[in-house]
N, C-alpha and C positions, 0 to 999 in steps of 0.2 A: 334192672334199669330199663328204660324206654329206649330202644335202639332202632334207628331207621337206616336202612340200607338202600342207596340210590344206585341201581344197575343190577339187573338180574341175568347177567351173563354167568358163565360158569363159576367165576371167582366171587362175584357178589352173592349168588345162590349159596355157595359154600360157606361163606362167612355168615349169612343169615342163618343157615342151618345150625352152624356152631353156636351162635349166640342164643338162639331159641332152645337148644338142648341144655343151655345153662340156666334156664328159667328166666331169661330176660324177656321183656315184651317187645317183639321184633315185627316191624313192618318192612316189607320189601317192595320197592318200586320197580315195575318192569315197563319198558317202552312197548314191548310186542304184546298185543291183546291175546295172542295164542298162548304166551307163556303164562299170562294171568290165569287163562282158562284151564290150562294143563295143570297148574299147581292147585287151583281151587278144586278142580274135579278129581284129579288123580293123584294129587300130592307128589307130582314129579315135574321137574323142568325138562320136558322131553326135547326141547329145542337145544338147550345148551348143557344140560347135566342129566342125561338119561340114566335110568336104573338106579338112581339114588333117591330113596324115600325121604320126604321132608316132613318135619313135625306138624301135627295138626294145629298147634298154637301159632305157627308162623303165618301171619297175614299178608297177602300179596294184593297189590292194586296198581292201576296205571294213573292214580290221582295223586299228585305230588303234595297237595295240601293235606290229604288224609295220611299219606305216608309219614310226613314230618311233624304231625301235630304232637307237641309235648316232648319231642325228642331230646334226650340228654346227650346221646352220642349219635352223630350222623356219619356213617360209613359211606364213602364215595368210591364207587367201582365202576366207572364209566370209562370208555376209551378216551385217551388223552386228547385227541383231536376233536372230540365232541364235548369235552368237559365244560369249557366256557359256556357254550350255549345252554347246557343242561343245568349248570349252576346258576345261571342268570334267571332261570324259571323257578328254581328251587328256593333261591335266597329270601323272597318275601314271606315264606312260610316257615323258616327255620327260627326256633327260639334264639334270642341273642346270646344266651349263656351256654348253648350246645357246644360240645366238643366236636371239632371237625377232623375226621380221620381219613386221610388219603390212602387208598388201596390201589391206586393206578400207577403203573410204571411206564412213563414216558416223558417227552418233552414237547411242549407245544411248538409246532414248526414255525408258525408265523412270528412269534414273539421270542422264542427260545427260552421261555420260562419253564422252570420245573413246576410239577403239579401243585405243590404247596404254595408256590408263588401265585399261581393262577387262582387258587382257592382265596388266598388272602386279598388279592386284588379285586375279586368279584364280590366276595362275602364279607370280608372284614377290612373295607377300605379305610377305616378309622385307626387301624394299626393295632387293635385289640386281638392279637393273634391267640387263638386257641386251636392250632392246627397240630395234629400228630401224623407222622408218616408210617405206614405199616409195610414192611418190605422184607424179602428174604427168599430162600429157595422154597418155593411153593407151587406145586401142581394142584389146581382146584379139585381135580377128581380125587387125588390122594388124601387131600384134606377132608373132602366129603365122605371118604371111606374110613376115616378115623385112623389113618396111618400117622405114626409119630412125625411131627413136623416141628421145627424150630425156626423163628424169625425175629425181627426186630421192630420195636416201636420207638420212633425217634421224634424229639420235639425240643425246641429252645427252652421250653418249660418242663423241667424234669417231672414235676408233680403230674402233669398231664399224661406223659408217657407211662408213668407208673400206674395211673388210673386205668388206662387201656390195658396194660399188663394184667392188672388184677381182675378186671371185668371179663377178659376174653381168653385168658389162659386156661388150659384144661389138661388132663392126663395125656392128651394126644397133641396138644397145641401149646407149645412152650414159647413164651414171648420174653426176649431180653430188651432192656432199655438202652438208649443212646441219645446224646444230645447233638450229634453231628448230623443234622437234617441234610446238609448238602451231600455229604458222602454216602448216606444211606440212599437217598433219592437218586443220585447219579449212578450209583452201583446198580440199582434195580433197572434203570433206564438203558444205560450203555451196554450192560452184558447181552441185551437183545441184539445189538449190532454183531457182537462177535459170535452169538448163536447162529446168525445167518451164515457167517463165514464157516463155522463148523459144519453146518449142513452142506454148504457147497463141497467141502472135502468129501463128505459121505456120498453126495450125488456123483462126484467124479469117480468114486470107487477107491478112494485113498484109505490108507490104513491108520494106525494109532499114533504113529510118529508126528505126522503133520497136525493132527488135532491137539496133541499135547503141546507142541510148540506154539500153535495158535492161541490156545487158552492162556498160556504163560505170558506171551507177548501182549495179548489182549488185555490181560489183568494190568500189565505195566502202562498200556495206553490209556485205559480208562482211569487209572489211578493218576497219571499226570494231568489229565483235564480236571479231575475232582479237586486235586490240590491246587491247581491254578484258579479255581472257582471258590476256594476257601475250605474245601473238605479236608479231612485228616487222612493220611495214608493208611494208618492202621485200620481204619474203618473198611477199607476195600479188601483187607486181609480176612474179614469176618464174614458173617452170614449174609449180609447185604451185597458184599462184593464177590469174593472167591466162591462162597456157598452157592449164591445164585447163578454165578457164571458156570460152575461145574454142572449144575442141574440142567440149566437151559442149553448148554452146549452138547450134552450127552443123552438127555432123556427123550425117549420117543414121543412123549406128550407135549413137547415144545413146539408151538406154532411157528416160532421164528426159525428154529432149526429146520422144520418142515419147508418153510419157504426157500431156504438155502439148499436143501436136497433137491428140490424140484428145479431150481436155477441151475445147479450143477449138472442136472440131466438134460438141460437145454430147453426147458419149458419157459415160455414168456411170462414175464412178471404179472401182467394184466390177467392172463389165464389162471395163474396160481391163485391170485387174490380173489378172483371171482368165484372160485370153487371152494373157498373156505368160508365156513359159517361165522367164525370168530375172528377178531382183529389180530393181526401181527403187528405189534407196536413197533417192532425193530425197523420197519420200513420207513415210516416218517422220522422216527428218532434217528436213523443214520444221517439224514440230510441236516437235521438240527444239530446233532453232535459235531458234524463237520464244520458248520457254520460258527458254532461256539469255539471250536478248536482254532479256526482262522482268526476270530476276534481276539483270542487271548494268546496267539502265538504258539499254540501246543501242536507237536507233531503227532499225527494219528494215522499212520499208513494203512493199517487194516481198514479202518473206517473210511478212508479215502478210496480205496479199491472196491469196497462194498457200495459206496456211493456211485462210483462209475458203472458198476455191474448193474445196480438197480435202475440206472438211467440208461442202460442199453449202450454204454459207451466202451465196453470191454467184454470180454468173454471170461467165464470162470477159470479156464486154464491160464489165460493171459494174466488175470488178476494175481493168481499165485505165482506165476513167473516173475511179475513185477515185484512181489514182496521178496522173493528169495534172491533177486538179483540187486537189491538195494546196496549201497556202500557198506562194506564191512566196518564193524565198530565194536567197542567193549559193551558188555551187558550192563 
């Protein structure tokens, strides 16, 4: 198939490599000219995915029209807070019958829309939805290193999810299907908030007990919001919920956990973010998630404390004290 990937960060590059190795015709769009040059000359994305060799058949460009020409599947892997701007530029070049696959985990902070909603609003305002959400426990570097990975393709139209499943699954990349788009998307977005909190625990030098409690109560918290928005609770017990939560809260490659670790050590947020090459989606998602929780009357105490911490309104130790001193209740 003709597959176009928008966004040449680590995740977009890993997906482009995966598709190219399955003999698809793949074009990758990169914003950074140095990424284009690096891949064309050395067959490596040295900025975002160093030491991973990319197939010679993978074409890279910073021309959106060239990237999307004749695309049957458009994989979107750009940061959530830049998605609307990029999608506005790419839309005129995308074939009307192309499947649109969102590989971005986040919530647009200004509108509180999920990424599939942003894609539909910008690219398919007529209501002819051909959007599939791809989410689950995936570190890009491990996917690009061909380590066994399982994730979920979700769409309101099952046949579209199955098509993505068939075209992208491999011996190391196993895709399941689901029709709970809300649950899959919110699981992928909200787990980043809990990962920041897990990192804070590590930064404070805490042990395994607090992280286990945090992950368990975090899963309950993000499940409440997902159900309030129309998602299914059982979805959050699967790969897109619990699976992604475990990975992001415990894995050393997690950018959001890294933010939390540095916050726990007392480093200012601005300094942490300025030192990072890639985006930590959990920071804007924390504020968007709390706004959604307030809109729907959902209690999210961990999210609330992370919101205050990111805004400089509390300290890491005080945030944990507040969570532990909440009124006692049944589980």
